[in-house]
C-alpha positions in Angstrom: 84.3 -43.9 46.4 87.7 -45.5 47.4 87.8 -43.5 50.7 86.4 -46.4 52.8 88.9 -48.8 51.4 91.7 -46.3 52.3 90.4 -46.4 55.9 90.6 -50.2 56.0 94.1 -50.2 54.4 95.6 -47.7 56.9 98.4 -50.1 57.6 99.7 -49.9 54.1 102.1 -47.3 52.7 100.6 -43.9 51.7 101.5 -44.5 48.0 99.2 -47.5 48.0 96.3 -45.5 49.5 96.7 -42.7 47.0 97.1 -45.1 44.2 93.8 -46.8 45.1 92.1 -43.4 45.3 93.5 -42.4 41.9 92.4 -45.8 40.4 88.9 -45.3 41.7 88.6 -41.8 40.3 90.1 -42.9 37.0 87.5 -45.6 36.8 84.7 -43.2 37.6 85.8 -40.6 35.0 86.6 -43.2 32.3 83.4 -45.3 32.6 81.4 -43.5 29.8 84.4 -44.1 27.4 84.0 -47.9 27.7 80.3 -48.2 28.2 77.2 -46.6 26.5 76.9 -43.3 28.5 73.3 -43.7 29.6 74.2 -47.2 31.0 77.2 -45.7 32.7 75.0 -43.0 34.3 72.6 -45.8 35.4 75.5 -47.5 37.2 76.1 -44.3 39.0 72.5 -43.9 40.1 72.0 -47.5 41.1 75.3 -47.5 42.8 74.4 -44.5 45.0 71.0 -46.1 45.7 72.6 -49.4 46.8 75.2 -47.5 49.0 72.3 -45.6 50.6 70.5 -48.9 51.2 73.6 -50.5 52.7 73.9 -47.5 55.1 70.6 -48.7 56.5 70.9 -52.4 56.2 74.6 -53.1 56.8 75.3 -50.4 59.4 72.0 -49.9 61.2 70.7 -53.5 60.8 67.4 -52.4 59.3 66.1 -54.4 56.3 63.7 -52.2 54.3 61.5 -53.6 51.6 60.1 -50.2 50.8 63.1 -48.1 49.6 61.5 -47.8 46.2 59.1 -45.3 47.8 62.0 -42.8 48.3 63.7 -43.5 44.9 60.4 -43.1 43.1 59.1 -40.2 45.1 62.2 -38.3 44.3 62.0 -39.3 40.6 58.5 -37.8 40.4 59.3 -34.7 42.5 62.4 -34.1 40.5 60.5 -34.3 37.2 57.7 -32.0 38.4 60.2 -29.4 39.6 62.2 -29.6 36.4 59.1 -29.4 34.2 57.2 -26.6 35.9 60.0 -24.4 37.4 62.7 -24.5 34.7 65.4 -24.6 37.4 68.7 -26.3 36.7 68.5 -30.1 37.1 70.8 -29.9 40.2 68.1 -27.9 42.0 65.4 -30.3 40.8 67.3 -33.3 42.0 68.0 -31.7 45.4 64.3 -30.9 45.7 63.4 -34.5 45.0 65.9 -35.7 47.6 64.4 -33.4 50.2 60.9 -34.7 49.3 62.1 -38.3 49.8 63.6 -37.4 53.2 60.4 -35.7 54.3 58.4 -38.7 53.3 60.8 -40.9 55.3 60.2 -39.1 58.6 56.6 -40.2 59.2 57.3 -43.7 57.7 60.5 -44.1 59.8 58.8 -42.8 63.0 56.4 -45.7 62.8 58.7 -48.3 61.4 61.8 -48.0 63.6 59.7 -49.0 66.6 59.7 -52.4 65.1 62.6 -54.7 64.1 63.3 -57.7 61.9 60.6 -58.9 59.6 58.1 -56.5 61.2 60.2 -53.5 60.2 60.5 -54.9 56.7 56.7 -55.4 56.3 55.9 -51.9 57.6 58.2 -50.3 55.0 56.8 -52.5 52.3 53.2 -51.5 53.2 54.0 -47.8 53.1 55.8 -48.3 49.7 52.7 -50.0 48.3 50.7 -47.0 49.5 53.0 -44.7 47.6 52.6 -46.8 44.5 48.8 -46.7 44.8 48.9 -42.9 45.1 51.2 -42.5 42.1 49.0 -44.7 40.1 45.7 -43.0 41.0 47.0 -39.4 41.0 47.2 -39.4 37.2 46.7 -35.6 36.8 50.1 -35.1 38.5 52.1 -38.3 38.0 50.7 -39.3 34.6 49.4 -42.5 36.0 50.2 -45.6 34.0 51.8 -43.4 31.3 54.3 -41.9 33.7 55.7 -38.4 33.9 57.4 -37.8 30.6 59.5 -35.0 29.1 61.8 -34.3 32.1 64.3 -31.8 30.9 68.1 -31.6 31.6 68.4 -27.9 32.1 71.8 -26.5 33.1 72.7 -22.9 32.1 75.5 -22.8 29.5 75.7 -26.6 29.0 73.9 -28.7 26.4 73.0 -31.8 28.4 71.1 -33.4 25.5 74.4 -35.3 25.0 74.3 -38.2 27.4 78.1 -38.1 27.6 78.0 -34.6 29.0 75.2 -35.5 31.4 77.2 -38.3 32.9 79.9 -35.8 33.9 77.3 -33.4 35.2 75.8 -36.0 37.4 79.1 -37.5 38.6 79.9 -34.7 41.2 76.4 -35.3 42.8 77.1 -39.0 43.1 80.6 -38.5 44.5 79.3 -36.1 47.1 76.6 -38.6 48.1 79.2 -41.4 48.4 81.5 -39.1 50.4 78.6 -38.3 52.7 77.8 -41.9 53.3 81.5 -42.7 54.1 81.7 -39.8 56.5 78.5 -40.8 58.3 79.8 -44.4 58.8 83.1 -43.2 60.1 81.7 -40.4 62.4 80.8 -40.7 66.1 77.1 -40.8 64.9 77.9 -43.8 62.7 79.6 -45.6 65.6 76.6 -45.1 67.8 74.3 -46.4 65.0 76.5 -49.5 64.9 76.3 -49.9 68.6 72.5 -49.6 68.5 72.5 -52.3 65.8 74.7 -54.7 67.8 73.0 -54.2 71.2 70.1 -51.7 71.4 69.4 -52.5 75.1 73.0 -51.6 76.1 72.9 -48.4 74.0 69.7 -47.3 75.7 71.3 -48.1 79.1 74.2 -45.8 78.2 71.7 -43.0 77.5 71.5 -43.1 73.7 68.0 -42.7 72.2 68.1 -45.8 69.9 64.9 -45.0 68.0 66.0 -41.5 67.3 69.3 -42.7 65.9 67.4 -45.2 63.7 65.1 -42.5 62.5 67.9 -40.2 61.5 69.8 -42.8 59.6 66.6 -43.9 58.0 66.0 -40.3 56.8 69.6 -39.9 55.6 69.3 -43.2 53.7 66.1 -41.9 52.1 67.8 -38.6 51.1 70.7 -40.3 49.4 68.2 -42.7 47.7 66.3 -39.6 46.5 69.5 -38.1 45.0 70.0 -41.3 43.1 66.3 -41.5 42.0 66.3 -37.9 40.8 69.4 -38.4 38.7 68.0 -41.6 37.3 64.7 -39.8 36.2 66.7 -36.9 34.6 68.9 -39.5 32.8 65.9 -41.2 31.2 63.7 -38.2 30.8 60.7 -39.8 32.5 59.5 -41.3 35.8 57.2 -44.3 35.7 55.3 -46.5 38.2 58.2 -48.9 38.0 60.2 -46.5 40.1 57.8 -47.0 43.1 57.1 -50.7 42.5 58.2 -53.3 45.0 60.5 -54.9 42.5 62.7 -51.8 42.6 63.1 -52.4 46.4 64.0 -56.0 45.7 66.5 -55.1 43.1 68.5 -52.8 45.4 68.5 -55.6 48.1 70.0 -58.0 45.5 72.7 -55.4 44.6 73.6 -54.9 48.2 73.8 -58.6 49.1 75.6 -59.4 45.9 78.3 -56.8 46.7 78.5 -57.5 50.4 76.3 -56.3 53.3 78.1 -53.7 55.5 80.9 -53.1 53.1 79.3 -49.9 51.7 81.4 -50.0 48.5 80.5 -53.5 47.7 77.1 -52.1 46.9 78.7 -50.2 44.1 80.2 -53.4 42.7 76.9 -55.2 43.0 75.1 -52.4 41.2 77.6 -52.3 38.4 77.4 -56.1 37.9 73.5 -56.1 37.8 73.1 -53.0 35.6 75.8 -54.2 33.1 74.4 -57.7 33.0 70.9 -56.5 32.4 72.0 -54.2 29.6 74.1 -57.0 28.0 71.2 -59.5 28.2 68.6 -57.0 26.8 71.0 -56.0 24.0 71.5 -59.7 23.1 67.7 -60.1 22.9 67.4 -62.3 26.1 64.1 -61.3 27.7 64.3 -63.3 31.0 67.0 -61.2 32.6 65.5 -61.9 36.0 66.2 -65.6 35.6 70.0 -64.9 35.0 70.4 -62.3 37.7 68.5 -64.4 40.2 70.6 -67.5 39.4 73.8 -65.5 39.9 72.4 -64.1 43.1 71.8 -67.6 44.4 75.3 -68.7 43.4 76.9 -65.8 45.2 74.9 -66.3 48.4 75.8 -70.0 48.5 79.5 -69.7 47.6 80.4 -66.1 48.7 78.6 -65.5 52.0 80.2 -62.1 52.4 79.4 -61.0 48.9 81.8 -60.2 46.1 83.5 -57.2 47.7 83.3 -58.6 51.2 85.0 -61.9 50.1 87.8 -60.1 48.4 88.5 -57.7 51.3 88.3 -60.6 53.8 90.8 -62.6 51.8 93.2 -59.6 51.5 92.8 -58.9 55.3 93.6 -62.5 56.2 96.6 -62.6 53.9 97.9 -59.2 55.3 97.3 -60.1 59.0 98.7 -63.6 58.8 101.8 -63.9 61.0 105.2 -64.2 59.4 106.9 -67.6 59.7 109.4 -68.0 62.5 112.9 -67.9 60.9 114.0 -70.4 63.6 111.2 -72.8 64.1 111.1 -74.7 67.4 111.7 -78.4 67.0 110.4 -80.7 69.6 113.7 -82.7 69.8 115.7 -79.5 70.4 116.0 -78.9 74.1 118.5 -78.0 76.7 119.5 -81.1 78.6 120.2 -79.0 81.7 116.6 -78.2 82.1 115.5 -81.8 82.3 114.6 -83.2 85.7 117.3 -85.4 87.3 116.2 -89.0 87.5 116.2 -90.5 91.0 
């Protein structure tokens, strides 16, 4: 998850880059030792979800209010596969992610033809349709009771221990984060950024802008599906909350809080929100939305680039600032021979 930061810090010595990579991996592997393991796993899931969303918002410029449809669809599909097939949870999560990507194709085909608020409203409308289907199709989804008893099957490993499940889920998250980083730094990702910045010019150069938008929309849905499937297995159930519009709003808050377009800022935003909600609920404070919403307002007003974006911008400004001139030019220092001769 530090790979993108390494790319930005290419001017620094190699030992700094490798040190940052080691620190990131150490933090990822040490998280369940300092936090309650299910909460640590939730941070992984929401972090991957937020990164997938930032791939769409920050790098393609498409604000979706319906990403809960992909997170929730994968949660239900993963649960159904795990319950009825007995396959390892890796296969179930992969199946859920594929289901989310397939759902994204028709939605994206219609949505990417719009932009701005119209794109956001189209995605929200489709997400509400998915919520209605999940609520009414009670024989499959469990309706208001949700889909319960999702197993954590993995041959040779007892994943009933949440500590072990965290380390079983970690490779999937790291692969998803690596895929997101690779996409952003690939020729495909640069074309997507060009389409975001100037779609008319991209079309003039021969790039099918809508097709690129559709592909990145489906990829974002697939990565969101990976996160949603892992989340469902972590909790052992999938509920209507997973496809409700507030879930879409929550991932937007995480992305903006961390920093739009930073990719890894979404991880920081997810960690802050999940940890804060857990701390407030443990303390018996019921209005968690009031606190998280207030913090979101403060960050938007004071840190326009988000937490991670503000930090990296400050480091970049400090690194790129020119060194002071050891021999500053003084206005009164001049060569008299260069002065015009008075008449």
